[in-house]
TORVEXZA-483495 format. One record per residue: y, z, x of N, C-alpha, C in turn; residue in one letter. Coordinates in steps of 0.05 Angstrom, whole numbers, padded with zeros to 5 digits, always signed. Layout:
BEGIN
YZXYZXYZXA/...
//
This chain:
BEGIN
+00714+00811+00073+00718+00792+00050+00734+00768+00059M/+00738+00764+00085+00753+00741+00094+00739+00715+00088D/+00712+00716+00085+00697+00692+00079+00704+00680+00052W/+00717+00697+00034+00724+00688+00008+00751+00672+00008L/+00765+00674+00030+00791+00661+00032+00788+00631+00035R/+00801+00616+00017+00798+00587+00018+00816+00575+00039L/+00806+00555+00052+00821+00541+00072+00841+00522+00058S/+00861+00512+00072+00879+00492+00059+00865+00468+00048P/+00845+00458+00062+00830+00435+00052+00815+00442+00026Q/+00804+00466+00025+00790+00474+00001+00809+00478-00023E/+00833+00488-00018+00853+00490-00039+00860+00462-00050W/+00862+00443-00032+00867+00415-00041+00845+00405-00058V/+00820+00410-00050+00797+00401-00066+00797+00414-00094A/+00804+00440-00095+00804+00454-00121+00827+00443-00138V/+00850+00439-00127+00873+00428-00142+00867+00400-00152G/+00855+00384-00135+00848+00356-00143+00828+00356-00165L/+00808+00374-00163+00788+00375-00185+00800+00382-00211S/+00818+00402-00211+00832+00409-00236+00849+00386-00247L/+00862+00372-00229+00879+00350-00238+00862+00327-00249R/+00841+00321-00235+00823+00299-00244+00810+00306-00271V/+00800+00331-00274+00787+00339-00299+00806+00340-00322A/+00831+00349-00317+00851+00350-00338+00859+00322-00348T/+00865+00304-00329+00872+00277-00336+00849+00263-00350V/+00825+00266-00340+00802+00253-00353+00798+00263-00381A/+00801+00289-00386+00797+00300-00413+00819+00291-00432T/+00844+00293-00423+00866+00285-00441+00867+00255-00447L/+00860+00239-00426+00861+00210-00431+00838+00201-00449A/+00815+00214-00448+00793+00205-00464+00792+00218-00492S/+00809+00238-00496+00809+00253-00521+00814+00235-00546L/+00835+00219-00547+00839+00202-00571+00817+00182-00574P/+00807+00170-00553+00785+00151-00555+00759+00165-00565F/+00755+00189-00555+00731+00204-00563+00732+00210-00593G/+00755+00219-00602+00758+00225-00631+00755+00200-00648L/+00766+00178-00639+00764+00153-00655+00735+00144-00656A/+00721+00145-00634+00693+00136-00634+00675+00155-00650V/+00681+00181-00647+00665+00201-00663+00670+00196-00693A/+00694+00191-00701+00700+00186-00729+00686+00160-00738H/+00686+00140-00721+00673+00115-00728+00643+00119-00732L/+00631+00134-00714+00602+00139-00716+00595+00158-00739L/+00613+00176-00745+00607+00196-00767+00612+00184-00794A/+00632+00167-00797+00639+00157-00824+00633+00127-00827R/+00631+00112-00805+00629+00083-00807+00602+00074-00817G/+00602+00052-00832+00577+00039-00841+00580+00010-00833R/+00567+00002-00811+00570-00025-00801+00546-00033-00786F/+00542-00059-00783+00519-00070-00769+00523-00065-00739R/+00503-00057-00725+00505-00052-00697+00514-00024-00690G/+00514-00006-00710+00522+00022-00705+00503+00035-00685K/+00477+00029-00688+00458+00042-00669+00463+00033-00640T/+00470+00007-00637+00476-00003-00610+00501+00011-00599L/+00522+00014-00615+00546+00027-00606+00540+00056-00599V/+00524+00069-00615+00517+00097-00609+00502+00099-00583D/+00484+00079-00578+00469+00079-00553+00487+00074-00529G/+00506+00056-00532+00524+00050-00509+00542+00075-00503L/+00550+00089-00524+00567+00113-00519+00552+00134-00503V/+00526+00137-00510+00510+00158-00497+00495+00149-00472H/+00499+00124-00465+00484+00113-00442+00489+00129-00416L/+00514+00138-00410+00518+00153-00385+00502+00179-00384P/+00493+00189-00407+00477+00213-00406+00449+00209-00394L/+00439+00185-00397+00411+00179-00388+00410+00162-00363V/+00432+00147-00358+00433+00131-00333+00436+00149-00309L/+00425+00141-00286+00431+00155-00261+00462+00153-00256P/+00475+00175-00250+00504+00174-00245+00512+00153-00225P/+00495+00148-00205+00501+00128-00185+00503+00100-00197V/+00486+00095-00217+00487+00069-00231+00513+00066-00246V/+00521+00087-00259+00547+00087-00274+00570+00082-00254T/+00570+00096-00232+00591+00092-00212+00591+00064-00201G/+00567+00053-00196+00566+00025-00186+00577+00005-00207Y/+00570+00010-00232+00581-00007-00254+00611-00005-00255A/+00622+00018-00251+00651+00021-00250+00663+00007-00227L/+00649+00008-00204+00659-00006-00180+00659-00037-00185L/+00638-00047-00198+00637-00075-00204+00659-00084-00223L/+00665-00067-00243+00685-00074-00263+00713-00068-00254L/+00717-00044-00242+00744-00035-00236+00751-00036-00207F/+00733-00046-00190+00740-00049-00162+00761-00071-00158G/+00771-00073-00134+00792-00093-00129+00783-00121-00135R/+00757-00127-00132+00748-00154-00138+00735-00156-00165R/+00733-00134-00180+00722-00134-00207+00741-00147-00227G/+00730-00156-00249+00747-00170-00269+00769-00153-00280P/+00763-00128-00286+00784-00110-00297+00802-00100-00275V/+00790-00092-00252+00805-00081-00230+00825-00101-00219G/+00817-00126-00215+00835-00146-00204+00858-00152-00224S/+00851-00152-00250+00872-00156-00270+00893-00134-00270F/+00883-00109-00269+00902-00086-00268+00919-00086-00243L/+00907-00094-00220+00922-00094-00195+00943-00117-00195A/+00935-00140-00205+00954-00162-00204+00976-00160-00225E/+00969-00150-00249+00989-00150-00271+01006-00124-00271Q/+00994-00102-00263+01008-00076-00266+01009-00061-00239F/+00997-00071-00219+00997-00056-00193+00980-00031-00193G/+00961-00029-00212+00944-00005-00215+00918-00010-00200I/+00913+00008-00180+00887+00006-00165+00872+00032-00170V/+00847+00030-00179+00832+00054-00186+00811+00060-00165L/+00799+00040-00153+00778+00046-00133+00789+00061-00109S/+00774+00081-00101+00781+00098-00077+00808+00112-00081F/+00815+00117-00106+00839+00133-00113+00831+00156-00132R/+00848+00176-00133+00841+00199-00151+00841+00191-00180W/+00857+00170-00187+00857+00160-00214+00830+00148-00221T/+00817+00135-00201+00790+00125-00205+00770+00148-00209G/+00774+00170-00195+00757+00193-00199+00760+00204-00228A/+00785+00203-00238+00789+00212-00266+00775+00193-00285A/+00775+00167-00279+00761+00148-00297+00731+00153-00297L/+00720+00157-00273+00691+00163-00271+00684+00189-00286A/+00700+00209-00283+00695+00234-00297+00698+00231-00327C/+00717+00215-00336+00721+00210-00365+00697+00196-00377A/+00686+00176-00362+00663+00162-00372+00638+00180-00373V/+00634+00197-00354+00611+00214-00353+00613+00237-00374M/+00637+00246-00380+00640+00267-00400+00643+00257-00429G/+00648+00231-00431+00653+00219-00458+00630+00224-00478F/+00605+00220-00471+00583+00225-00490+00583+00254-00501P/+00587+00273-00483+00588+00301-00492+00610+00306-00511L/+00634+00295-00505+00657+00298-00523+00651+00286-00550M/+00641+00261-00551+00636+00247-00576+00615+00262-00592V/+00594+00271-00579+00572+00284-00594+00582+00309-00608R/+00598+00325-00594+00608+00350-00607+00627+00344-00630S/+00645+00324-00626+00664+00317-00647+00649+00305-00671M/+00629+00288-00665+00615+00275-00687+00601+00296-00705R/+00588+00315-00692+00574+00336-00708+00594+00352-00725L/+00618+00357-00714+00638+00371-00729+00648+00355-00753A/+00652+00329-00748+00661+00311-00770+00640+00308-00792L/+00615+00306-00783+00593+00302-00803+00589+00328-00820E/+00598+00351-00809+00594+00376-00824+00616+00380-00846A/+00637+00363-00845+00658+00366-00865+00649+00355-00892I/+00654+00370-00913+00648+00361-00940+00665+00337-00947D/+00653+00314-00951+00669+00290-00957+00685+00292-00982G/+00677+00310-01000+00692+00313-01026+00720+00324-01021R/+00723+00339-01000+00750+00350-00994+00769+00327-00986V/+00759+00309-00969+00776+00285-00962+00780+00267-00986E/+00760+00264-01003+00762+00247-01026+00783+00259-01046E/+00783+00285-01048+00802+00298-01066+00831+00292-01056A/+00835+00293-01030+00862+00288-01019+00870+00259-01025A/+00851+00240-01023+00857+00212-01028+00864+00208-01058R/+00850+00222-01076+00856+00218-01104+00884+00228-01111T/+00896+00245-01094+00923+00254-01098+00944+00235-01087L/+00934+00213-01076+00953+00192-01066+00958+00192-01037G/+00944+00209-01022+00947+00210-00993+00934+00186-00979A/+00947+00175-00959+00936+00152-00945+00913+00161-00927S/+00895+00143-00919+00873+00150-00901+00883+00164-00875P/+00905+00153-00864+00915+00165-00839+00925+00193-00844A/+00938+00198-00866+00949+00224-00872+00926+00244-00877F/+00905+00235-00891+00882+00252-00896+00868+00259-00870V/+00866+00239-00852+00853+00244-00827+00868+00265-00810F/+00895+00262-00810+00912+00280-00794+00914+00308-00805A/+00915+00310-00832+00921+00336-00844+00896+00350-00856T/+00875+00336-00860+00850+00348-00871+00827+00347-00851V/+00821+00322-00842+00797+00319-00826+00799+00333-00799T/+00821+00327-00785+00825+00339-00758+00826+00369-00758V/+00842+00382-00776+00841+00411-00776+00814+00423-00782P/+00799+00411-00801+00772+00422-00807+00753+00418-00784L/+00757+00397-00768+00738+00392-00746+00749+00403-00720A/+00771+00418-00721+00784+00427-00696+00766+00442-00677L/+00749+00461-00687+00731+00475-00668+00713+00456-00653P/+00702+00436-00667+00685+00417-00653+00700+00399-00634G/+00725+00392-00642+00742+00376-00624+00748+00391-00598I/+00755+00416-00601+00761+00433-00577+00736+00437-00560L/+00714+00441-00574+00689+00445-00559+00682+00420-00543A/+00686+00397-00556+00680+00372-00542+00698+00367-00518G/+00724+00374-00521+00743+00371-00499+00736+00390-00476A/+00728+00414-00482+00721+00433-00461+00695+00425-00447V/+00676+00415-00462+00651+00405-00450+00657+00382-00431L/+00675+00364-00440+00682+00341-00422+00696+00351-00397A/+00714+00371-00401+00728+00382-00378+00708+00395-00358F/+00690+00411-00368+00670+00423-00351+00653+00403-00337A/+00645+00382-00352+00629+00360-00340+00645+00346-00317K/+00671+00342-00322+00688+00329-00302+00690+00346-00277A/+00691+00372-00280+00692+00389-00256+00667+00387-00239L/+00644+00382-00252+00619+00381-00237+00610+00353-00230G/+00625+00333-00239+00616+00306-00234+00615+00299-00204E/+00594+00285-00196+00591+00279-00168+00581+00250-00163F/+00558+00243-00175+00545+00217-00168+00563+00193-00174G/+00573+00191-00199+00589+00167-00206+00615+00167-00190A/+00626+00191-00186+00652+00193-00172+00650+00184-00143T/+00630+00194-00129+00629+00188-00101+00621+00159-00096I/+00606+00147-00116+00599+00119-00114+00624+00101-00119T/+00641+00109-00137+00663+00092-00145+00687+00096-00126F/+00693+00121-00119+00718+00126-00104+00713+00139-00077V/+00687+00143-00070+00680+00154-00044+00688+00183-00041S/+00689+00193-00017+00694+00222-00012+00716+00224+00009N/+00741+00220+00000+00764+00219+00018+00779+00245+00015I/+00780+00261+00037+00795+00287+00035+00824+00282+00027P/+00833+00298+00008+00861+00297-00001+00866+00275-00021G/+00847+00257-00026+00851+00235-00045+00830+00235-00067E/+00805+00235-00059+00783+00235-00079+00762+00257-00074T/+00767+00274-00055+00747+00295-00050+00751+00319-00069Q/+00735+00319-00090+00736+00341-00109+00717+00363-00100T/+00715+00384-00116+00698+00407-00108+00669+00398-00102I/+00656+00383-00120+00628+00375-00113+00626+00359-00087P/+00645+00341-00083+00645+00325-00058+00649+00342-00034A/+00667+00361-00036+00672+00379-00014+00647+00397-00008A/+00634+00406-00029+00609+00421-00025+00588+00404-00011I/+00586+00379-00020+00567+00361-00007+00574+00357+00023Y/+00600+00355+00029+00608+00352+00057+00600+00377+00073T/+00604+00400+00061+00597+00425+00075+00567+00427+00080Y/+00551+00417+00061+00522+00420+00064+00512+00401+00086T/+00528+00382+00094+00520+00363+00115+00529+00374+00143Q/+00545+00395+00143+00554+00406+00169+00538+00431+00177A/+00532+00435+00202+00515+00458+00211+00527+00485+00203P/+00554+00487+00203+00567+00513+00197+00582+00513+00171D/+00572+00497+00152+00587+00494+00127+00577+00511+00104G/+00558+00529+00110+00546+00545+00088+00566+00562+00073E/+00583+00575+00087+00603+00593+00074+00623+00577+00057L/+00631+00554+00067+00649+00537+00052+00637+00528+00027G/+00612+00519+00028+00597+00510+00004+00594+00533-00016A/+00589+00557-00005+00586+00580-00023+00612+00587-00036L/+00634+00586-00022+00661+00592-00034+00667+00572-00056R/+00664+00547-00051+00671+00527-00071+00652+00528-00095L/+00626+00534-00090+00607+00537-00112+00616+00560-00130S/+00624+00582-00118+00634+00605-00134+00658+00597-00150A/+00677+00582-00138+00701+00574-00152+00693+00556-00176I/+00674+00538-00172+00666+00520-00194+00653+00536-00217A/+00637+00556-00210+00624+00572-00231+00645+00587-00247V/+00665+00599-00233+00686+00615-00246+00703+00597-00265V/+00711+00574-00255+00728+00556-00272+00712+00546-00296I/+00687+00537-00292+00671+00527-00314+00666+00548-00335S/+00658+00572-00325+00653+00594-00344+00678+00602-00359L/+00701+00602-00345+00726+00609-00358+00733+00588-00380G/+00728+00563-00374+00733+00542-00394+00716+00545-00418A/+00690+00552-00415+00672+00555-00437+00680+00580-00454L/+00688+00601-00440+00696+00626-00455+00721+00620-00471V/+00740+00606-00458+00765+00599-00473+00759+00581-00497A/+00740+00562-00494+00733+00545-00516+00722+00561-00539S/+00705+00580-00533+00693+00596-00554+00714+00613-00568E/+00733+00624-00553+00754+00640-00565+00772+00623-00583A/+00779+00599-00573+00796+00581-00590+00781+00572-00615I/+00755+00566-00612+00740+00558-00635+00738+00580-00656A/+00734+00605-00647+00732+00627-00666+00759+00631-00680R/+00781+00628-00665+00807+00632-00677+00813+00610-00697R/+00805+00585-00690+00809+00563-00708+00793+00566-00733A/+00768+00577-00730+00751+00582-00753+00762+00603-00771G/+00774+00624-00760+00786+00645-00777+00810+00634-00791R/+00826+00617-00777+00850+00605-00790+00842+00587-00813S/+00820+00572-00808+00810+00554-00829+00801+00569-00854G/+00787+00591-00849+00778+00607-00872+00800+00621-00886R/+00822+00626-00871+00845+00640-00883+00862+00622-00900G/+00860+00595-00897+00877+00577-00912+00864+00572-00940T/
//
């Protein structure tokens, strides 16, 4: 069973993947909830276009998304040069850039799950809270979010799982630098290019399956618990 033992470089790739996926999920969570609420409740011109832009990463080749990120957030890109000059923040070829790429790729899945949960809420419940004098922000925080919690959690976990498996956009934007941007998929790709890398690729693939499956099982358990709590109130 020695072949199951991870090398130090593989442990680094696993740790970096977990860090990138966690940061990407947490950073995109408030934006995902805001956009999902806008699409679920908003009535405005151009809604179809906004919906299409949000879901564009689902249908675009990941390499195209990564290249677009490189053009925008690279050192010479309009956003990247501004962040570097004003705040000293550099995203390209850094693990933070990998987190950005993963957040962009997982964003549509997060929004879709949250939007479905928000649309399933009976609007009369929110309206009843407003008639009692509650502000829109208070209704959103105390009524809408708790009722949509299973969908919010499911969206977050889907985005996390997507971030763990993201490869095309990440390697295009931040390359494949061991210890800095080499996540599990990038490390597996590296192993597949080496003559004796089969066992390493197999180990990391097994790790990815276990982590992703564990995340989905945890999401289901949390959603069921939230559902029971909601029915109990």
